[in-house]
PDB file of N, H, CA, C and O in Angstrom:
ATOM      1  N   ALA A   1      96.933 131.263 100.664  1.00  0.00           N
ATOM      2  CA  ALA A   1      96.857 129.886 100.241  1.00  0.00           C
ATOM      3  C   ALA A   1      98.025 129.591  99.318  1.00  0.00           C
ATOM      4  O   ALA A   1      98.608 130.495  98.720  1.00  0.00           O
ATOM      5  N   GLY A   2      98.349 128.344  99.215  1.00  0.00           N
ATOM      6  H   GLY A   2      97.876 127.609  99.701  1.00  0.00           H
ATOM      7  CA  GLY A   2      99.432 127.943  98.334  1.00  0.00           C
ATOM      8  C   GLY A   2      99.450 126.444  98.157  1.00  0.00           C
ATOM      9  O   GLY A   2      98.645 125.721  98.744  1.00  0.00           O
ATOM     10  N   VAL A   3     100.366 125.995  97.351  1.00  0.00           N
ATOM     11  H   VAL A   3     101.019 126.583  96.874  1.00  0.00           H
ATOM     12  CA  VAL A   3     100.488 124.576  97.050  1.00  0.00           C
ATOM     13  C   VAL A   3     101.937 124.170  97.259  1.00  0.00           C
ATOM     14  O   VAL A   3     102.861 124.879  96.861  1.00  0.00           O
ATOM     15  N   VAL A   4     102.118 123.026  97.886  1.00  0.00           N
ATOM     16  H   VAL A   4     101.367 122.450  98.210  1.00  0.00           H
ATOM     17  CA  VAL A   4     103.454 122.457  98.048  1.00  0.00           C
ATOM     18  C   VAL A   4     103.425 121.065  97.447  1.00  0.00           C
ATOM     19  O   VAL A   4     102.533 120.272  97.748  1.00  0.00           O
ATOM     20  N   ILE A   5     104.402 120.765  96.596  1.00  0.00           N
ATOM     21  H   ILE A   5     105.127 121.410  96.352  1.00  0.00           H
ATOM     22  CA  ILE A   5     104.489 119.441  95.996  1.00  0.00           C
ATOM     23  C   ILE A   5     105.961 119.097  95.793  1.00  0.00           C
ATOM     24  O   ILE A   5     106.778 119.965  95.487  1.00  0.00           O
ATOM     25  N   VAL A   6     106.278 117.845  95.965  1.00  0.00           N
ATOM     26  H   VAL A   6     105.614 117.140  96.214  1.00  0.00           H
ATOM     27  CA  VAL A   6     107.647 117.370  95.765  1.00  0.00           C
ATOM     28  C   VAL A   6     107.775 116.849  94.336  1.00  0.00           C
ATOM     29  O   VAL A   6     107.022 115.972  93.912  1.00  0.00           O
ATOM     30  N   ALA A   7     108.731 117.397  93.607  1.00  0.00           N
ATOM     31  H   ALA A   7     109.343 118.109  93.952  1.00  0.00           H
ATOM     32  CA  ALA A   7     109.005 116.949  92.241  1.00  0.00           C
ATOM     33  C   ALA A   7     110.348 116.226  92.258  1.00  0.00           C
ATOM     34  O   ALA A   7     111.397 116.841  92.066  1.00  0.00           O
ATOM     35  N   ASP A   8     110.304 114.921  92.491  1.00  0.00           N
ATOM     36  H   ASP A   8     109.451 114.422  92.647  1.00  0.00           H
ATOM     37  CA  ASP A   8     111.533 114.146  92.671  1.00  0.00           C
ATOM     38  C   ASP A   8     111.967 113.381  91.422  1.00  0.00           C
ATOM     39  O   ASP A   8     112.901 112.580  91.473  1.00  0.00           O
ATOM     40  N   GLY A   9     111.292 113.627  90.310  1.00  0.00           N
ATOM     41  H   GLY A   9     110.534 114.277  90.269  1.00  0.00           H
ATOM     42  CA  GLY A   9     111.661 112.955  89.071  1.00  0.00           C
ATOM     43  C   GLY A   9     110.955 111.632  88.833  1.00  0.00           C
ATOM     44  O   GLY A   9     111.117 111.028  87.772  1.00  0.00           O
ATOM     45  N   SER A  10     110.174 111.173  89.803  1.00  0.00           N
ATOM     46  H   SER A  10     110.042 111.664  90.665  1.00  0.00           H
ATOM     47  CA  SER A  10     109.464 109.904  89.633  1.00  0.00           C
ATOM     48  C   SER A  10     108.242 110.090  88.737  1.00  0.00           C
ATOM     49  O   SER A  10     107.760 111.208  88.552  1.00  0.00           O
ATOM     50  N   ASP A  11     107.750 108.988  88.187  1.00  0.00           N
ATOM     51  H   ASP A  11     108.141 108.080  88.337  1.00  0.00           H
ATOM     52  CA  ASP A  11     106.544 109.041  87.356  1.00  0.00           C
ATOM     53  C   ASP A  11     105.347 109.517  88.164  1.00  0.00           C
ATOM     54  O   ASP A  11     104.517 110.272  87.658  1.00  0.00           O
ATOM     55  N   ASP A  12     105.250 109.077  89.429  1.00  0.00           N
ATOM     56  H   ASP A  12     105.924 108.463  89.840  1.00  0.00           H
ATOM     57  CA  ASP A  12     104.142 109.509  90.283  1.00  0.00           C
ATOM     58  C   ASP A  12     104.185 111.016  90.516  1.00  0.00           C
ATOM     59  O   ASP A  12     103.157 111.688  90.437  1.00  0.00           O
ATOM     60  N   ALA A  13     105.359 111.542  90.800  1.00  0.00           N
ATOM     61  H   ALA A  13     106.195 110.996  90.865  1.00  0.00           H
ATOM     62  CA  ALA A  13     105.499 112.986  91.021  1.00  0.00           C
ATOM     63  C   ALA A  13     105.153 113.752  89.749  1.00  0.00           C
ATOM     64  O   ALA A  13     104.542 114.818  89.813  1.00  0.00           O
ATOM     65  N   HIS A  14     105.534 113.223  88.610  1.00  0.00           N
ATOM     66  H   HIS A  14     106.031 112.356  88.558  1.00  0.00           H
ATOM     67  CA  HIS A  14     105.212 113.861  87.330  1.00  0.00           C
ATOM     68  C   HIS A  14     103.700 113.988  87.165  1.00  0.00           C
ATOM     69  O   HIS A  14     103.204 115.043  86.770  1.00  0.00           O
ATOM     70  N   ALA A  15     102.980 112.936  87.461  1.00  0.00           N
ATOM     71  H   ALA A  15     103.382 112.079  87.782  1.00  0.00           H
ATOM     72  CA  ALA A  15     101.516 112.957  87.345  1.00  0.00           C
ATOM     73  C   ALA A  15     100.910 113.942  88.340  1.00  0.00           C
ATOM     74  O   ALA A  15     100.024 114.719  87.984  1.00  0.00           O
ATOM     75  N   ARG A  16     101.384 113.915  89.585  1.00  0.00           N
ATOM     76  H   ARG A  16     102.104 113.284  89.875  1.00  0.00           H
ATOM     77  CA  ARG A  16     100.856 114.827  90.603  1.00  0.00           C
ATOM     78  C   ARG A  16     101.139 116.281  90.245  1.00  0.00           C
ATOM     79  O   ARG A  16     100.273 117.144  90.388  1.00  0.00           O
ATOM     80  N   LEU A  17     102.347 116.544  89.783  1.00  0.00           N
ATOM     81  H   LEU A  17     103.051 115.843  89.667  1.00  0.00           H
ATOM     82  CA  LEU A  17     102.721 117.902  89.415  1.00  0.00           C
ATOM     83  C   LEU A  17     101.841 118.420  88.279  1.00  0.00           C
ATOM     84  O   LEU A  17     101.417 119.576  88.298  1.00  0.00           O
ATOM     85  N   GLY A  18     101.571 117.577  87.304  1.00  0.00           N
ATOM     86  H   GLY A  18     101.916 116.638  87.289  1.00  0.00           H
ATOM     87  CA  GLY A  18     100.689 117.972  86.208  1.00  0.00           C
ATOM     88  C   GLY A  18      99.294 118.331  86.688  1.00  0.00           C
ATOM     89  O   GLY A  18      98.705 119.309  86.227  1.00  0.00           O
ATOM     90  N   ARG A  19      98.764 117.536  87.618  1.00  0.00           N
ATOM     91  H   ARG A  19      99.242 116.742  87.992  1.00  0.00           H
ATOM     92  CA  ARG A  19      97.423 117.832  88.153  1.00  0.00           C
ATOM     93  C   ARG A  19      97.418 119.135  88.936  1.00  0.00           C
ATOM     94  O   ARG A  19      96.515 119.956  88.775  1.00  0.00           O
ATOM     95  N   VAL A  20      98.421 119.326  89.780  1.00  0.00           N
ATOM     96  H   VAL A  20      99.154 118.659  89.910  1.00  0.00           H
ATOM     97  CA  VAL A  20      98.480 120.539  90.600  1.00  0.00           C
ATOM     98  C   VAL A  20      98.604 121.779  89.727  1.00  0.00           C
ATOM     99  O   VAL A  20      97.924 122.778  89.961  1.00  0.00           O
ATOM    100  N   LEU A  21      99.469 121.719  88.724  1.00  0.00           N
ATOM    101  H   LEU A  21     100.022 120.908  88.534  1.00  0.00           H
ATOM    102  CA  LEU A  21      99.699 122.896  87.895  1.00  0.00           C
ATOM    103  C   LEU A  21      98.524 123.209  86.976  1.00  0.00           C
ATOM    104  O   LEU A  21      98.463 124.301  86.411  1.00  0.00           O
ATOM    105  N   ARG A  22      97.607 122.288  86.816  1.00  0.00           N
ATOM    106  H   ARG A  22      97.657 121.400  87.275  1.00  0.00           H
ATOM    107  CA  ARG A  22      96.377 122.583  86.078  1.00  0.00           C
ATOM    108  C   ARG A  22      95.243 122.958  87.030  1.00  0.00           C
ATOM    109  O   ARG A  22      94.551 123.952  86.808  1.00  0.00           O
ATOM    110  N   ASN A  23      95.052 122.180  88.075  1.00  0.00           N
ATOM    111  H   ASN A  23      95.614 121.373  88.255  1.00  0.00           H
ATOM    112  CA  ASN A  23      93.885 122.360  88.934  1.00  0.00           C
ATOM    113  C   ASN A  23      93.970 123.571  89.849  1.00  0.00           C
ATOM    114  O   ASN A  23      92.953 124.223  90.085  1.00  0.00           O
ATOM    115  N   ASP A  24      95.141 123.892  90.370  1.00  0.00           N
ATOM    116  H   ASP A  24      95.967 123.362  90.178  1.00  0.00           H
ATOM    117  CA  ASP A  24      95.237 125.035  91.273  1.00  0.00           C
ATOM    118  C   ASP A  24      94.890 126.340  90.552  1.00  0.00           C
ATOM    119  O   ASP A  24      94.043 127.083  91.046  1.00  0.00           O
ATOM    120  N   PRO A  25      95.507 126.652  89.407  1.00  0.00           N
ATOM    121  CA  PRO A  25      95.102 127.859  88.692  1.00  0.00           C
ATOM    122  C   PRO A  25      93.679 127.755  88.143  1.00  0.00           C
ATOM    123  O   PRO A  25      92.970 128.756  88.047  1.00  0.00           O
ATOM    124  N   GLY A  26      93.270 126.541  87.785  1.00  0.00           N
ATOM    125  H   GLY A  26      93.846 125.727  87.863  1.00  0.00           H
ATOM    126  CA  GLY A  26      91.914 126.344  87.271  1.00  0.00           C
ATOM    127  C   GLY A  26      90.850 126.720  88.285  1.00  0.00           C
ATOM    128  O   GLY A  26      89.780 127.206  87.922  1.00  0.00           O
ATOM    129  N   THR A  27      91.146 126.495  89.557  1.00  0.00           N
ATOM    130  H   THR A  27      92.016 126.100  89.852  1.00  0.00           H
ATOM    131  CA  THR A  27      90.211 126.875  90.616  1.00  0.00           C
ATOM    132  C   THR A  27      90.039 128.388  90.651  1.00  0.00           C
ATOM    133  O   THR A  27      88.928 128.884  90.835  1.00  0.00           O
ATOM    134  N   GLY A  28      91.125 129.116  90.478  1.00  0.00           N
ATOM    135  H   GLY A  28      92.028 128.713  90.329  1.00  0.00           H
ATOM    136  CA  GLY A  28      91.035 130.576  90.434  1.00  0.00           C
ATOM    137  C   GLY A  28      90.222 131.053  89.244  1.00  0.00           C
ATOM    138  O   GLY A  28      89.406 131.966  89.370  1.00  0.00           O
ATOM    139  N   VAL A  29      90.441 130.439  88.090  1.00  0.00           N
ATOM    140  H   VAL A  29      91.103 129.697  87.988  1.00  0.00           H
ATOM    141  CA  VAL A  29      89.667 130.793  86.896  1.00  0.00           C
ATOM    142  C   VAL A  29      88.192 130.505  87.146  1.00  0.00           C
ATOM    143  O   VAL A  29      87.331 131.307  86.784  1.00  0.00           O
ATOM    144  N   MET A  30      87.898 129.366  87.762  1.00  0.00           N
ATOM    145  H   MET A  30      88.598 128.714  88.057  1.00  0.00           H
ATOM    146  CA  MET A  30      86.513 128.999  88.062  1.00  0.00           C
ATOM    147  C   MET A  30      85.858 130.049  88.962  1.00  0.00           C
ATOM    148  O   MET A  30      84.736 130.479  88.695  1.00  0.00           O
ATOM    149  N   ARG A  31      86.544 130.456  90.011  1.00  0.00           N
ATOM    150  H   ARG A  31      87.456 130.106  90.227  1.00  0.00           H
ATOM    151  CA  ARG A  31      85.970 131.431  90.947  1.00  0.00           C
ATOM    152  C   ARG A  31      85.696 132.763  90.251  1.00  0.00           C
ATOM    153  O   ARG A  31      84.653 133.379  90.473  1.00  0.00           O
ATOM    154  N   HIS A  32      86.628 133.205  89.413  1.00  0.00           N
ATOM    155  H   HIS A  32      87.475 132.705  89.233  1.00  0.00           H
ATOM    156  CA  HIS A  32      86.443 134.477  88.725  1.00  0.00           C
ATOM    157  C   HIS A  32      85.356 134.381  87.650  1.00  0.00           C
ATOM    158  O   HIS A  32      84.603 135.333  87.447  1.00  0.00           O
ATOM    159  N   ALA A  33      85.272 133.252  86.970  1.00  0.00           N
ATOM    160  H   ALA A  33      85.884 132.479  87.135  1.00  0.00           H
ATOM    161  CA  ALA A  33      84.206 133.063  85.979  1.00  0.00           C
ATOM    162  C   ALA A  33      82.846 133.071  86.665  1.00  0.00           C
ATOM    163  O   ALA A  33      81.892 133.663  86.159  1.00  0.00           O
ATOM    164  N   ASP A  34      82.760 132.417  87.811  1.00  0.00           N
ATOM    165  H   ASP A  34      83.535 131.936  88.222  1.00  0.00           H
ATOM    166  CA  ASP A  34      81.505 132.385  88.561  1.00  0.00           C
ATOM    167  C   ASP A  34      81.111 133.782  89.035  1.00  0.00           C
ATOM    168  O   ASP A  34      79.926 134.085  89.170  1.00  0.00           O
ATOM    169  N   ALA A  35      82.106 134.627  89.285  1.00  0.00           N
ATOM    170  H   ALA A  35      83.069 134.381  89.175  1.00  0.00           H
ATOM    171  CA  ALA A  35      81.835 136.003  89.708  1.00  0.00           C
ATOM    172  C   ALA A  35      81.439 136.894  88.532  1.00  0.00           C
ATOM    173  O   ALA A  35      81.034 138.040  88.728  1.00  0.00           O
ATOM    174  N   GLY A  36      81.555 136.367  87.309  1.00  0.00           N
ATOM    175  H   GLY A  36      81.884 135.435  87.151  1.00  0.00           H
ATOM    176  CA  GLY A  36      81.079 137.102  86.149  1.00  0.00           C
ATOM    177  C   GLY A  36      82.139 137.769  85.295  1.00  0.00           C
ATOM    178  O   GLY A  36      81.803 138.484  84.352  1.00  0.00           O
ATOM    179  N   TYR A  37      83.405 137.555  85.598  1.00  0.00           N
ATOM    180  H   TYR A  37      83.678 136.973  86.364  1.00  0.00           H
ATOM    181  CA  TYR A  37      84.466 138.179  84.814  1.00  0.00           C
ATOM    182  C   TYR A  37      84.562 137.526  83.439  1.00  0.00           C
ATOM    183  O   TYR A  37      84.824 136.329  83.327  1.00  0.00           O
ATOM    184  N   GLU A  38      84.348 138.326  82.397  1.00  0.00           N
ATOM    185  H   GLU A  38      84.135 139.299  82.489  1.00  0.00           H
ATOM    186  CA  GLU A  38      84.360 137.796  81.033  1.00  0.00           C
ATOM    187  C   GLU A  38      85.717 137.210  80.658  1.00  0.00           C
ATOM    188  O   GLU A  38      85.777 136.196  79.962  1.00  0.00           O
ATOM    189  N   ILE A  39      86.798 137.829  81.104  1.00  0.00           N
ATOM    190  H   ILE A  39      86.749 138.653  81.669  1.00  0.00           H
ATOM    191  CA  ILE A  39      88.131 137.319  80.762  1.00  0.00           C
ATOM    192  C   ILE A  39      88.340 135.918  81.338  1.00  0.00           C
ATOM    193  O   ILE A  39      88.986 135.079  80.711  1.00  0.00           O
ATOM    194  N   ALA A  40      87.798 135.665  82.524  1.00  0.00           N
ATOM    195  H   ALA A  40      87.273 136.347  83.034  1.00  0.00           H
ATOM    196  CA  ALA A  40      87.908 134.333  83.134  1.00  0.00           C
ATOM    197  C   ALA A  40      87.027 133.332  82.390  1.00  0.00           C
ATOM    198  O   ALA A  40      87.417 132.180  82.205  1.00  0.00           O
ATOM    199  N   LYS A  41      85.857 133.762  81.969  1.00  0.00           N
ATOM    200  H   LYS A  41      85.541 134.699  82.120  1.00  0.00           H
ATOM    201  CA  LYS A  41      84.983 132.877  81.199  1.00  0.00           C
ATOM    202  C   LYS A  41      85.651 132.468  79.890  1.00  0.00           C
ATOM    203  O   LYS A  41      85.607 131.302  79.499  1.00  0.00           O
ATOM    204  N   GLN A  42      86.269 133.438  79.217  1.00  0.00           N
ATOM    205  H   GLN A  42      86.305 134.385  79.535  1.00  0.00           H
ATOM    206  CA  GLN A  42      86.943 133.134  77.955  1.00  0.00           C
ATOM    207  C   GLN A  42      88.148 132.234  78.185  1.00  0.00           C
ATOM    208  O   GLN A  42      88.407 131.326  77.395  1.00  0.00           O
ATOM    209  N   CYS A  43      88.884 132.481  79.262  1.00  0.00           N
ATOM    210  H   CYS A  43      88.674 133.218  79.904  1.00  0.00           H
ATOM    211  CA  CYS A  43      90.036 131.637  79.607  1.00  0.00           C
ATOM    212  C   CYS A  43      89.582 130.196  79.832  1.00  0.00           C
ATOM    213  O   CYS A  43      90.242 129.259  79.384  1.00  0.00           O
ATOM    214  N   ALA A  44      88.462 130.018  80.524  1.00  0.00           N
ATOM    215  H   ALA A  44      87.925 130.780  80.888  1.00  0.00           H
ATOM    216  CA  ALA A  44      87.929 128.679  80.776  1.00  0.00           C
ATOM    217  C   ALA A  44      87.576 127.992  79.460  1.00  0.00           C
ATOM    218  O   ALA A  44      87.894 126.819  79.260  1.00  0.00           O
ATOM    219  N   ARG A  45      86.925 128.719  78.574  1.00  0.00           N
ATOM    220  H   ARG A  45      86.666 129.672  78.736  1.00  0.00           H
ATOM    221  CA  ARG A  45      86.564 128.141  77.267  1.00  0.00           C
ATOM    222  C   ARG A  45      87.814 127.779  76.460  1.00  0.00           C
ATOM    223  O   ARG A  45      87.902 126.696  75.881  1.00  0.00           O
ATOM    224  N   ASP A  46      88.768 128.695  76.433  1.00  0.00           N
ATOM    225  H   ASP A  46      88.696 129.574  76.904  1.00  0.00           H
ATOM    226  CA  ASP A  46      89.990 128.489  75.645  1.00  0.00           C
ATOM    227  C   ASP A  46      90.798 127.293  76.128  1.00  0.00           C
ATOM    228  O   ASP A  46      91.502 126.658  75.344  1.00  0.00           O
ATOM    229  N   ASN A  47      90.698 126.985  77.424  1.00  0.00           N
ATOM    230  H   ASN A  47      90.126 127.501  78.062  1.00  0.00           H
ATOM    231  CA  ASN A  47      91.517 125.920  78.007  1.00  0.00           C
ATOM    232  C   ASN A  47      90.732 124.662  78.339  1.00  0.00           C
ATOM    233  O   ASN A  47      91.243 123.767  79.012  1.00  0.00           O
ATOM    234  N   GLY A  48      89.492 124.590  77.868  1.00  0.00           N
ATOM    235  H   GLY A  48      89.076 125.317  77.322  1.00  0.00           H
ATOM    236  CA  GLY A  48      88.700 123.377  78.020  1.00  0.00           C
ATOM    237  C   GLY A  48      88.276 123.060  79.442  1.00  0.00           C
ATOM    238  O   GLY A  48      88.093 121.893  79.790  1.00  0.00           O
ATOM    239  N   LEU A  49      88.115 124.100  80.277  1.00  0.00           N
ATOM    240  H   LEU A  49      88.263 125.047  79.995  1.00  0.00           H
ATOM    241  CA  LEU A  49      87.626 123.852  81.633  1.00  0.00           C
ATOM    242  C   LEU A  49      86.122 123.622  81.579  1.00  0.00           C
ATOM    243  O   LEU A  49      85.395 124.405  80.969  1.00  0.00           O
ATOM    244  N   ASP A  50      85.663 122.574  82.201  1.00  0.00           N
ATOM    245  H   ASP A  50      86.254 121.937  82.696  1.00  0.00           H
ATOM    246  CA  ASP A  50      84.243 122.219  82.201  1.00  0.00           C
ATOM    247  C   ASP A  50      83.569 122.945  83.357  1.00  0.00           C
ATOM    248  O   ASP A  50      83.543 122.445  84.481  1.00  0.00           O
ATOM    249  N   LEU A  51      83.019 124.134  83.075  1.00  0.00           N
ATOM    250  H   LEU A  51      83.040 124.540  82.161  1.00  0.00           H
ATOM    251  CA  LEU A  51      82.372 124.939  84.102  1.00  0.00           C
ATOM    252  C   LEU A  51      80.888 125.084  83.769  1.00  0.00           C
ATOM    253  O   LEU A  51      80.530 125.822  82.851  1.00  0.00           O
ATOM    254  N   PRO A  52      80.023 124.388  84.505  1.00  0.00           N
ATOM    255  CA  PRO A  52      78.588 124.429  84.207  1.00  0.00           C
ATOM    256  C   PRO A  52      78.011 125.843  84.214  1.00  0.00           C
ATOM    257  O   PRO A  52      77.045 126.117  83.501  1.00  0.00           O
ATOM    258  N   MET A  53      78.593 126.750  85.014  1.00  0.00           N
ATOM    259  H   MET A  53      79.377 126.527  85.593  1.00  0.00           H
ATOM    260  CA  MET A  53      78.035 128.094  85.091  1.00  0.00           C
ATOM    261  C   MET A  53      78.206 128.870  83.782  1.00  0.00           C
ATOM    262  O   MET A  53      77.571 129.908  83.601  1.00  0.00           O
ATOM    263  N   LEU A  54      79.040 128.393  82.883  1.00  0.00           N
ATOM    264  H   LEU A  54      79.556 127.550  83.030  1.00  0.00           H
ATOM    265  CA  LEU A  54      79.213 129.071  81.601  1.00  0.00           C
ATOM    266  C   LEU A  54      78.016 128.873  80.686  1.00  0.00           C
ATOM    267  O   LEU A  54      77.818 129.645  79.748  1.00  0.00           O
ATOM    268  N   ASP A  55      77.220 127.851  80.949  1.00  0.00           N
ATOM    269  H   ASP A  55      77.381 127.224  81.711  1.00  0.00           H
ATOM    270  CA  ASP A  55      76.051 127.563  80.116  1.00  0.00           C
ATOM    271  C   ASP A  55      74.833 128.373  80.517  1.00  0.00           C
ATOM    272  O   ASP A  55      73.811 128.336  79.832  1.00  0.00           O
ATOM    273  N   LYS A  56      74.928 129.097  81.607  1.00  0.00           N
ATOM    274  H   LYS A  56      75.759 129.127  82.164  1.00  0.00           H
ATOM    275  CA  LYS A  56      73.764 129.859  82.105  1.00  0.00           C
ATOM    276  C   LYS A  56      73.677 131.205  81.447  1.00  0.00           C
ATOM    277  O   LYS A  56      72.765 131.978  81.741  1.00  0.00           O
TER     278      LYS A  56
END
């Protein structure tokens, strides 16, 4: 899997790039936290990821 995005200097590209660079790695953190990895759970907390499974 991977992500492709065009960064052409426009305001729209800036916004899209920001979302991709947060959400793509965030999905990996979410999957690992859900699997029970403590380091991923702490990473989610440290970076303000809203993961309901952390409350269980």
